[in-house]
C-alpha positions as CSV (number, residue, x, y, z in Angstrom):
1,M,118.3,109.3,83.2
2,S,116.6,105.9,83.8
3,N,117.4,103.8,86.9
4,A,118.9,101.1,84.6
5,A,121.3,103.7,83.1
6,K,122.3,104.9,86.6
7,R,123.0,101.4,87.8
8,A,125.0,100.7,84.7
9,R,127.1,103.8,85.3
10,I,127.6,102.9,88.9
11,G,128.6,99.4,87.9
12,T,131.1,100.7,85.5
13,V,132.7,103.0,88.1
14,I,132.9,100.1,90.6
15,K,134.5,97.9,88.0
16,L,137.0,100.7,87.3
17,L,137.8,100.9,91.0
18,C,138.3,97.2,91.3
19,D,140.6,97.2,88.3
20,R,142.6,100.3,89.3
21,F,142.9,99.5,93.0
22,P,142.7,95.7,93.3
23,H,144.2,95.6,96.8
24,T,141.5,97.9,98.0
25,F,138.3,97.1,96.1
26,S,136.9,93.6,95.5
27,L,133.4,92.6,94.5
28,H,133.7,89.1,96.1
29,N,135.8,89.8,99.2
30,P,135.3,93.5,100.2
31,R,137.3,94.8,103.0
32,P,136.5,97.9,105.1
33,L,137.6,101.1,103.5
34,K,139.6,103.8,105.2
35,V,137.5,106.7,106.4
36,G,138.1,109.5,104.0
37,V,138.9,107.3,101.0
38,H,136.5,109.4,98.8
39,A,138.9,112.4,98.9
40,E,141.8,110.2,98.0
41,L,139.9,108.6,95.2
42,T,138.9,112.0,93.8
43,A,142.6,113.1,93.8
44,A,143.8,109.8,92.3
45,L,141.2,109.6,89.6
46,G,141.1,113.3,88.6
47,D,138.6,113.9,85.9
48,A,138.3,110.2,84.9
49,V,135.1,109.8,86.9
50,P,132.5,112.6,87.6
51,P,132.3,113.3,91.3
52,G,128.6,112.4,91.5
53,D,129.2,109.0,89.9
54,L,132.1,108.3,92.2
55,Q,130.0,109.2,95.3
56,S,127.1,107.0,94.0
57,A,129.5,104.1,93.3
58,L,131.1,104.3,96.8
59,R,127.6,104.5,98.4
60,A,126.5,101.4,96.4
61,Y,129.8,99.5,97.2
62,T,129.6,100.2,100.9
63,S,125.9,99.3,101.1
64,T,126.2,95.7,99.9
65,A,125.6,93.0,102.4
66,H,129.2,91.6,101.8
67,Y,130.7,94.9,102.7
68,L,128.5,95.5,105.8
69,R,129.3,92.0,107.1
70,A,133.0,92.8,106.7
71,L,132.7,95.7,109.2
72,T,133.5,93.9,112.4
73,A,135.0,95.7,115.4
74,G,138.8,95.6,115.3
75,A,139.0,94.7,111.5
76,C,141.6,96.7,109.6
77,R,140.4,99.5,107.3
78,I,142.3,99.6,104.0
79,A,143.8,102.6,102.2
80,L,144.0,103.0,98.4
81,D,147.4,101.3,98.3
82,G,146.0,98.3,100.1
83,K,147.8,98.9,103.4
84,P,146.0,99.1,106.7
85,A,145.0,102.6,107.7
86,D,143.0,102.2,111.0
87,T,140.4,99.8,112.5
88,V,136.7,99.4,112.5
89,T,135.2,100.7,115.8
90,P,132.4,99.0,117.7
91,E,130.1,101.9,116.8
92,D,130.9,101.3,113.1
93,E,130.0,97.6,113.5
94,A,126.7,98.5,115.3
95,V,125.7,100.8,112.4
96,A,126.6,98.2,109.8
97,K,124.5,95.5,111.6
98,K,121.6,97.9,111.9
99,R,121.8,98.8,108.1
100,L,122.1,95.1,107.3
101,T,119.0,94.2,109.4
102,E,117.1,97.1,107.8
103,S,118.0,96.0,104.3
104,T,117.0,92.4,105.0
105,K,113.7,93.6,106.5
106,G,113.1,95.7,103.4
107,A,113.8,92.8,101.2
108,A,111.4,90.6,103.1
109,L,108.6,93.2,102.7
110,R,109.1,93.5,98.9
111,P,107.3,90.9,96.8
112,A,109.6,88.3,95.5
113,L,110.2,88.4,91.7
114,P,109.7,85.2,89.8
115,P,112.8,83.4,88.4
116,A,113.8,84.6,85.0
117,G,111.7,82.9,82.3
118,Q,108.8,82.1,84.5
119,A,105.6,84.0,84.8
120,G,104.6,85.4,88.1
121,P,101.2,85.3,89.6
122,E,98.5,86.8,87.4
123,T,97.5,90.3,88.3
124,P,94.0,91.5,87.6
125,A,95.3,93.4,84.6
126,K,96.6,90.2,83.1
127,R,93.3,88.4,83.7
128,A,91.3,90.7,81.5
129,T,89.1,88.8,79.2
130,A,88.0,89.7,75.7
131,E,84.7,90.9,77.0
132,T,86.1,93.4,79.4
133,D,88.6,94.6,76.8
134,K,85.6,95.2,74.4
135,S,83.6,97.1,77.0
136,T,86.6,99.2,77.9
137,V,87.1,100.1,74.3
138,A,83.4,100.8,73.7
139,S,83.1,103.1,76.7
140,A,86.3,105.1,75.8
141,P,85.6,108.6,74.4
142,K,86.3,109.2,70.7
143,R,89.7,110.5,70.1
144,L,89.4,114.0,68.5
145,S,91.2,114.8,65.3
146,L,92.8,118.1,64.5
147,A,89.8,119.0,62.4
148,D,87.4,118.2,65.3
149,L,89.5,120.5,67.6
150,R,89.4,123.3,65.0
151,E,85.7,123.0,64.6
152,A,85.2,123.1,68.4
153,G,87.3,126.3,68.6
154,R,85.4,127.9,65.8
155,R,82.1,127.2,67.5
156,R,83.4,128.5,70.8
157,R,84.5,131.8,69.2
158,E,81.1,132.2,67.4
159,A,79.1,131.4,70.5
160,P,77.5,134.5,72.1
161,A,79.3,135.6,75.2
């Protein structure tokens, strides 16, 4: 399965969670989830969502910058019914800050993509001229046909051992 298809499935599951549990899941204003919410979701959703998709969706949801910023010490964690379940510990906050810092460092190291509709900087592959294209084509070996392969096999069998 392609990455785009995986992201689409995860997005569908997250949308389902936001629709089915609006007091718990929100894309724009996420709140810390109760520890162990995965087991509750598995029981509540039954066979509606494959377990792997649910796990991937929860991982994606809890890895967003909005969610990680919501994990501040003393903040209420929310159960599936939207009621407070417990609180975020200082250790949880420290882990969230570390993950947020790592994700922003990773984003800074990746090359920025050009805005949609604009071409990015030319790569050497894009700068290829007609002359280099011709030389590449000229130096490429001839592609063998089925008849060529059969002839080569016949010659190999007839060759003295």
